LUMBABA-878646 format. One record per atom (N, C-alpha, C, CB): residue in one letter; x, y, z. Coordinates in steps of 0.1 Angstrom, whole numbers, plus 5000, padded with zeros to 4 digits. Glycine has a CB too. Layout:
// residues N
aXYZ;...
// end
This chain:
// residues 126
x520249874938;x519049984941;x517849894937;x519250144930;x517049944950;x515549884949;x514750014953;x515049754959;x513750064940;x512850184939;x511650084936;x513250304928;x510550184948;x509450164943;x508550244939;x509150114948;x507650264923;x507250394922;x505750304921;x508050504908;x504750474930;x503250424928;x502650514919;x502450424941;x501950444917;x500550494903;x499550494906;x500250424890;x498450604901;x496750564903;x496150614913;x496450414907;x497350734918;x495950834922;x495050914919;x496050904926;x494550984924;x493651094919;x492451104928;x493051064904;x491451194920;x490151264930;x489751164927;x489151394928;x488951154936;x487351054931;x486251074944;x487650834929;x484551124945;x483651094950;x483250994963;x483251064941;x482951074975;x482950944984;x481950814979;x482451004999;x482050734983;x481650624975;x482050514964;x480950654972;x483250594962;x483650544946;x484550464952;x484450664934;x485550444939;x486450334936;x487650354932;x486150254929;x489050364933;x489950334931;x491150274933;x489950384929;x492550264919;x493250174924;x494550184924;x492950084920;x495450154933;x496750234929;x498050124928;x497150344942;x499050144923;x499950034921;x501350084926;x499849984906;x502049964929;x503450014931;x503949914925;x504150034944;x505249904919;x506149874910;x507549864915;x506049974901;x508049754919;x509349734923;x510349724911;x509449614932;x511749804910;x512549754906;x514449764910;x512149774896;x514849724905;x516249714912;x516149534914;x516449814928;x517449514925;x517349374932;x516249324941;x518449354939;x514749274934;x514049234942;x514049094946;x512949274938;x514848994933;x514048894937;x514648864948;x513748794928;x514448764956;x514648774972;x515048844979;x514948704976;x514548964980;x514749114990;x513649074997;x514449284982;x512449084992;x511249114999;x510549005006;x510449154991;x509849005017;x509648925026;x508448985023;x510448915039;x507849125024;x506649135026;x506449305022;x506249075041;x505549335014;x505049485005;x503749515013;x504549464987;x503749655017;x502949715024;x502749835022;x503049695033;x501349875028;x500750015014;x500750075030;x498750025000;x500750225034;x501050275044;x500050445041;x502650265045;x499750555046;x499450645039;x499050765049;x498450585029;x499450875045;x499451005055;x498551105048;x500951075057;x497351115059;x496751195055;x496851325065;x495651135053;x495951465062;x496251585064;x496451615075;x495751665060;x496951645086;x497351665102;x497051535110;x496351775109;x497851355107;x498251295105;x499651225109;x497951325099;x499451135110;x500751095112;x500550955100;x501251065132;x501650935099;x501950805086;x501150725093;x503750715082;x500550615086;x499550475094;x499350355085;x497850525095;x499850295090;x499750155084;x498050105075;x500150045100;x497950025063;x496950055059;x496649895056;x497050175049;x497749805046;x497449695046;x498549625041;x496349675041;x499049465040;x500049425042;x500149315034;x500249415055;x500949225026;x500549115018;x502649045015;x499349205002;x502148945021;x503648825017;x503748855007;x503548655016;x505448864999;x506048884988;x505548704978;x508048924993;x505448654987;x505648464986;x504648424996;x507548374991;x503648424988;x502248294993;x501048434992;x502448195017;x499748405001;x499148484998;x498148525012;x498548444984;x499248555022;x498548585036;x498548795035;x499948495052;x497548855040;x497448945041;x496748955052;x497248985031;x497149115057;x496249145066;x496149325065;x496749085082;x494849385074;x494249525070;x494449575080;x492949555065;x494949735083;x494149785094;x492649755096;x494349915093;x491949775104;x490249795112;x489949905105;x489949825131;x490449975100;x489550125093;x489750085079;x490150305096;x489949985075;x489849955055;x489249825054;x491549945045;x489149735066;x489149605061;x487249595058;x489949475074;x487549495049;x486349465043;x486349635024;x484849495062;x486949685028;x486949805020;x487849815008;x487249915027;x489449755011;x490049805003;x490949644997;x490949935011;x491249584993;x491649494993;x493449494982;x490349414990;x494349444991;x495849464986;x496149314978;x497049495000;x496749294971;x497349184961;x498249214953;x496449134953;x498749114949;x500149134937;x500149064927;x501649104942;x501249114920;x501648994906;x502949014909;x501149034887;x503448874910;x505248854915;x505848834901;x505748684927;x505148834885;x505848864876;x505948984870;x505748794870;x504849064874;x505549294872;x505849324884;x504249454868;x506149224893;x506849304905;x505849424909;x508549374899;x504949394909;x503849514916;x502649494927;x503049574905;x502549554933;x501449504945;x500749624939;x501949504964;x499049604944;x497849634936;x497349714953;x496849464926;x496649804951;x495849874970;x494149864958;x496650164979;x493249784956;x492149844955;x491249884962;x491649784950;x490749994966;x489650064973;x488250144973;x490050124976;x487750064978;x486050074975;x485750154989;x485049894974;x484550224979;x483750254995;x484050365000;x484050155006;x485150464993;x486050524993;x485350675007;x486450544976;x485950705014;x485450745024;x485950925023;x486050645037;x486151035030;x486751115030;x487551145039;x486251195027;x487851065046;x488651025057;x489850955055;x487850945065;x489650905040;x490950815034;x491950935026;x490250685021;x491551065022;x492151105016;x493251125023;x491551175012;x494451085017;x495851105018;x496751085010;x496351055027;x497951075008;x499251045001;x499250905007;x500651155005;x499150794994;x499650654997;x500750644996;x499150554990;x501750575001;x502650495003;x502950405002;x502750485008;x503950284994;x503950154995;x505650165002;x503550074980;x506050005004;x507049975014;x506949835011;x506750025029;x508349795012;x508949675010;x509449615019;x509749665003;x509749535028;x510549515040;x511049325036;x509449555055;x511949295041;x512949165042;x511449075050;x514749195055;x511548915055;x511448865063;x510948915075;x512148835063;x510548885085;x510448925095;x509248925102;x510949025094;x509048975114;x507449005120;x506849025113;x507049105127;x505448915111;x504648905107;x503348965112;x504848805105;x502149085112;x502249145094;x502949225096;x501049215086;x503849265101;x504549405101;x503649595102;x505449375084;x502849565110;x502349745106;x503049845113;x500649795110;x504749785113;x505349905119;x505849985107;x506549875129;x505850095107;x507150185098;x508850125099;x507250365105;x508750095103;x510350075111;x510449905107;x510450105132;x509849855109;x509549715096;x510549735081;x507549725089;x510149865076;x510449845063;x511749895056;x509549895058;x511749885048;x513449945041;x513450055034;x514149845030;x511949935020;x512250025009;x510650185012;x512249904991;x511150245005;x508950375002;x509450434989;x508350585019;x508450364984;x507750444970;x507850614977;x505650374966;x507550704965;x507550854970;x506350904974;x507950954959;x505450824974;x503650834972;x502550924960;x503250914986;x501650884961;x500650884955;x499150944963;x500650744952;x498751064961;x497851164967;x496551094960;x498251354964;x495351094973;x494150984963;x493451144979;x493950684964;x492651174967;x492351304974;x489951224970;x493351514961;x489551184985;x488051164981;x487451294987;x487251004988;x486451304974;x485251414979;x484151384983;x484851494971;x483251514994;x482251464999;x481251524988;x482151505014;
// end
């Protein structure tokens, strides 16, 4: 069974930075084509944030975070990171990581992902 566990959420002031992590365990070798980050803010639907190919360096971002957020990975640690800078109150959300097999790139739809973490809360105060 594949498990994804997020960590690193918290409370930060607007303009600040925060890094969240997602570590995968279980049968991960050869399972993943890409890893994504999504978020679910208050009163909003869950939305795509960023994605990275498990093999290679390709990344893709939603327009709302491009230039402020950076997705990266450490394959040896089965871990994906989301470095968030210049945070805004509207970035407040539960952040989820998700894993998918090879498929359409970049894969911004929730339905493209097979495995999900439990989420980590990020709160940005004004």
